[in-house]
N, C-alpha and C positions, 0 to 999 in steps of 0.2 A: 354227582361224580361223572367224570368223562367216561365215554364208552371204552371198554377194555380193548387194548390193542392186541393184535395177533401175536406179538413178541413179548407181551408184558410179563409172562410167567417167570422169566429169568431175572427180571429187574425187580429189586426189593422195594425201591422207592418210586412213588408216583412222579411222573415227569414234571419238572419245574415249569410253571406257566411261561416264564420267559424263554426257556429252552424250547418249549413246545411251539411258541410263536416263531422261534428262530429256525426250526427245522421244517416247518410246514411248507408244502408246495401246492396244496389244493387250491390256493387262490389263483394259480395260473395253470396248473396241469389238469384242471378240470376239463379243459378243451380236448383232452385225450379220451373223454368218456366213451365216445363211439368206438374208438379203436380198442380200448380196454375191454369193452363188452364183446366186440367181434372176436378178439383173441381168446376171451374166456369161453365163448360158445364153441369155438374150434377145439379148445382144450378139453372141455366137458364131453364133446362128441367123441373125441379120441379116447378119453378115459372109459367111456361106455363100450367102445369097440374092443378095447383090450381087456375088459372085464373088471376094471378097478371101481366102477360104479355101475349101477343097474340102468337099464333103459328108462325106467320110471324116474329114477333120481336125475338122470340127464335131462329128461323132459321138464322136470320141475325147475332145474337150474336154468335151462334155456328160457322157459316162460318167465321166471323171475327176473332174469337179466333183461329181457325185452320189455317187461313192465317198468323196470328202472329207467331204461332208455326213453320210454314214452314219457315218464314223469319228468326227466331232466329236460327233454325238449319242450314239454308243456310249461316248464318253469315252476313246477310244484315239488320238486325234489329238494329236500333239506340237506345241505352239505354240512357235515359235522366237522368243524375245524380241528377238533381234538384228534381226528383220525389221520392227520398229516397229509395224505395224498389221495388222489382219485381212486387208486387201486384198492386201498383199504376202505374207503368210503363206500364203494360199490359192493365189496365183499360183505361188509357189515350190514348193508341194507338187504343184500341177498339172503343172508342167514336169518335176518329178522323176518323176511317174507316167506321163505320156504323151509326154514329149520335145518335139520341135519344134512340134507343133500347139499346145502350151501357150504357147510363146513368141509365137505369133501372136495370142493372145487380146486383147492390149492394143492391137491395131491400131485406130487412130482413136479411142482412148480415153485419158484422163488420170485419175490418181487424183482430180483435182479434180471432174470430172463424175461419176466413179464413186462417190465418197463422198457427194456431194450426192444422188445417186439412192438409194443405200443408206439414207440417213437418212430420205428421204421414204417409202421402202417400209416402214421400221420404224415411222414415224408412222402410216401407214395401217393396218398390222396391229395396232399397239398401241391405236390409237383404237377399233378394233372391240372389243378386249378391254375397254378402259376403258368403252365404252358398255354392254357386258354387265354390268360391275360396277355401274355406275350404275343400270341396270334392276333389278338385284338389291336395291340399296338402296331404290329406289322401291317395289318390291314389299313389302319389309319395312315401309315407312311406311304403305302402303295397308292392310296387315294390321293394323297398330297402329290406324289410323283406324277400321277396321271394328269392332275389339273395344272401341273407346273411344267409339263413336258415341252412347251414351246418357249420357255423363259431361259435365255442365255445369261449366265452370270459368271463372275470370276471365281476361281478356286484360290485357295491360299496355302502356301507353305511358309513356315517361319513368320506367319501372320502378314506376309507380303503377297501381293497379287501374283498368281502363278500362271495358270492356263485357263481358258474359258471352258465352262462345262454347262450342261443343262441343269437347271435347278432340280428337276426330277431325279437326276442321277445322284445328287447329294442326299435326297430323301431315301433313295434305295441303298445308299451306303449305310445309313443308320439301320435300315431294315435288315441288312445283312448281319450287322452286329447282333441284333436282338434275336434273329433266327439262330445264330450260333449259340446264344445263351439258352434258347429253348432246347436245342438238341443236346447241349451239354448237360442240362439238368435231367432231361428224359433218360439219358444214358445211365444215370445212377441206379435206377430200378430195373434196368434191362440187362444187367450184367449177371454172369453166373455166380458172382459173389453176393448176390441179393438173397441172403439166406435167413431163415427164421431162427431166432435164438431159442424158441421154446423147446424144451427138452434138455437145456443146459443146466437148469436148476440154479443154485446159488453161484456155483463155480465148477463143480466136479461132475455134474450130471446126476444120475439117480440109479438106484438098483431096481427100480420099478420098471415093468415092461412097457414103456411108453413107445408110441409110434410117431416119432418126430417128423417123418416124411409125410404122414397124413395131415398133421396140423399145418405144415409148411405149404402143402398143396392147396389146402382149403383156404388159406390166407393169401395165396397168390405169390408165394416165394418160389425161387428156383429150386431150393432144397432145404433140408434141415441143417443143423450146425455141424461143422467139421471138427471144431475143437471147443469144448464147453468153456474152457478158461478164457480163450480169446473172445468168444461170442458174447459173453456177458460184460466184457471190459471194453470192447471196441466202440468207438463213436465215429468211425471213419465216414459212414454215410451222412452223419450230421455235419461233419466238416466239409464233405464234398458238396452238400446242398448249400451250406453257408458260403462256400467259395463261389458257387454259381450265383447266389444272391449278390455277393460282393461284386462280381463281374458285371451283372446287370446294373447295379448301383453306379459303377464306374462309367458304363456306357450312357446311362441317363444323365450323369453329371457332365460328361463331355458334350452331349447333345444340348443340355441346358445352357452350358457356357457358350456354345456356338450361337444359340438363339438369343441369349442375353446381349452378345456383341451385335448380332444382326438387328436387334431392336433399338440400338442406340441411334441418336440423331446423326452421328457421324457415318454410320452404315445405312440405316433405314432400309434394310433389305426385306424385312418381314413384319407382318402385322398379325397379332393374335387378338382374340376377342377380349373386350374390356373386362368381362367377368373373370378373367384369369390374371388381372392386374390390380394394383391398388394405387391410391393417390398419396400425397404427402400431407402431413398435418400442418406444414408451414408453407410449402411451395405449391401454389395452385395449379401450375402447369404440368406437374409431374404425372407420369403414367409408368409405374414401376412394375417390373416383371417378378413380383415377389414369389409366385408359385415356382417359377423356374429357379430362382435363387434358393428356395428351400429344398427343391429336389437336388440341386447341386450340393447344398450343405449337408443333407442327410446321408450322402454317400459316406462321409466320415464316420457316422454312427455305425454303419454296417461294417466298414473296415474294422472298427473297434470291436464289434461283436465277433468277427472272425478271429481277430487276434486274441480276444478274451477266451474263446473256447480252445484255441490252440495252446494258449498259455496254461489253462487248467489241465489239459491232457499231458503236457510235456513233463509234469512232475509226478505223474501217478504210476505206482507199481501195477503190475498186471493183476487183474481181478477187479471186482466192483469196489468202488470207493464212493462215499457220499458226495464228494466233490461233483460227481457226474450228475447229480440232481440239477446243477446249474445249467446243464446243456439245454434244457427245455426253455428256461427263462430267456436265454441268449438267442436260441434259434427262433422262438416265437416272435421275439421283438424284432429280429432282423427281417423275418418274412413280412411282418405287418408293415414295417417301414418301406420295404421295396415294393410290396403289393400296392400300397397307397401311392407311391411315386409312379408306378406303371400306369395306374388308373388315371392319375392327374396328367401324365404325359400324353396319354391317348386322347383325353379330352382337349388338351391344348392344341395338339396336332390337327385334330378334326376341325378346329376353328381357324387354322392358320392359312394365310395366303402370302406368297412372295409378291413383293411390290414391283411388278414388271416395269412400269414406266420409270420409276426412279433408278432401278438397277441398270436398265439399258441406256438411260441418259448419260451414265458415266462409264459405260462398258469398255470404251476404248482407252481408258486410262491404264497405265502400267505396262503397255506393250505385251498384252496377253498372247499375241500371235507370234512372238519371237521364236518359240520352239517350232511352230508350224513352218515358219520360213526356213529354219535350219534343216528341217526334215525335207522340205521341198528341194533345197540345194543338194541334199544327199541323192535325190533322184536324178540329179545332173552329174552324178559320178564324183561329187566332191566329198572327201572324207568328213565324217561327222565332226571331228575336232576342228578341222579347218572351217567347216560351215559354222560351227559354234563361234569361232573367232570373228568370222565375217559379220554375223548377225550382231555380235556384241559391239563391233565397231560401228555398225549402222545405228544401233540404239544410242550409243554415245553421240553420234553425229546429230541424231534427232534432238537429243537433249541440249546439245550445244547450240543448235539452230532454233530452239524453242518450238520444235515440232512435237506433237503429242501422239503421233501414230506413224508406224512404218509405212503405211499406205500413202503418206504425204510426201514421201521421197519420189524422185523421178526414176525412170527405168535406168538411165545411165548411171545414177548413183549406186544402184545394185551391182551393175557390171563393173564399175570402177572399184568397188570394194572387193569383188571377186578377184579382179586382176591384181589388186594390191596385196592380196593374200597368197599370190603365186599360183592360183588355180587357172586353168585354161578354159573352163566352161563359160558360157554366156546364157543369159535368160531373156525371155521376151515378156510380153504383156501378161502371159499366163501366171507370172509371179504374183500378180495382184489377186488371183483367185484363192491363194492360200492366206491372204491377209484379211484382217477384220475378224472379230470374235465369232460372229455368226457363221462366217465361212469355215472357220476352223472346226467348230463342233460338228459340221456336216462331213468333215474329212476323216473323222476318227474311224478306224477299222479294227483295232486290236480287241481281243476278247475282254469284255468287262469295261470297255471304254465309256467315258462320260458324255457321249453324244453319238450321233449317227445311228446306223443300224444296230451296233452293239447295245446301245441304250434301249432301242425299241425291242430288241430280243429280251433284254433283262426285264423290262416292264411286262411284256407278254408272259414271260415265264413266272413272274411273281403273281400275276393275276390268276394264272392256271393253278398255281400251287395253293393259293389262299381261297379258292372258290369254296 
């Protein structure tokens, strides 16, 4: 016969095996064991302080819980599937080991506030690990930026060549995205709303003299519950963390898409190690970026997880409902997906090199210096809109005359275009100093720009930040 459940006395019939299999969560929530034990130790310590259990009983409970934790980590703990979840499994094992003191552990506590606490403790620990992973990814990007700081390449808007940039500046752009992801997730546990649910009980609190502030403090929360009803029902922190994961998945997907394009024969901008590619079963020449494609594809799974949890929550009345059991399955899956993608992205970036010779051999295609020329004309007191028209006419002239670069025009061609636009300024040979992609990136001055001193400052700041 299955082990007696803590709630079994009210139910006259034994749980149907099919129903038992349907409601169990121990197959996936066992990863909360460390957090469940930490919460139980804090709760037992508080019960002793307020006189609801003796110091000796508290010591027995703590020793028993620590022995269970050691057995789980050693792989010798037997999980009883009939006990539904990790919380009941640990409690049953505790009672078996220490007897009556173990039966007192649940005093003033419900699985509702217990599981809410465990999930928050898991989020806090996992967020720290997630932050470390993102820092590793950022460091890989900064190293790529450093070794690519002399490579000038085109940037793209509307997937058309736009302005010249340093390849290292693009690497730092991705770095900035992932740093924002890291800070966003870290903020979840640093808010004054980071409160312990313990003391809320099932929904209404308890008549027992619990010290919720004590358990909150010992577990690293900002405070105890404000409202017992809300505290057992909310999954806002899970949604917030899941949103953070979805944002990182989006950023990884965009980065992967960019590099998939860069790896095509048509672009040929970047090379990653062969160990992160595959071949074709039919076409011998292929070198496919499968890992990048999978990272791009798995973003959709994480979006689905975010939408799944939000959809579950939208229909729930206030208070605990068993639907909330699904939060862990969803959140664990999303984290595992994003964590593996971050790890793979870091490895790929560490192996990558921009292909300088190929990039620069075609650098002057697309009139990347057109904006630079317009800005040069502005320094000659020509209004920007007028300068824009002048340069547009010069680009059109180049295309009509089969020229591929503005620098192929003569000095008089520039002055004729200025005169035709009704401007009175003239330019000398210094106009050629603003032409050519390599000249352009040296001229950037604005904060955060993709070349010149602004890029050097960005790179130096990232190195200091990530030391």
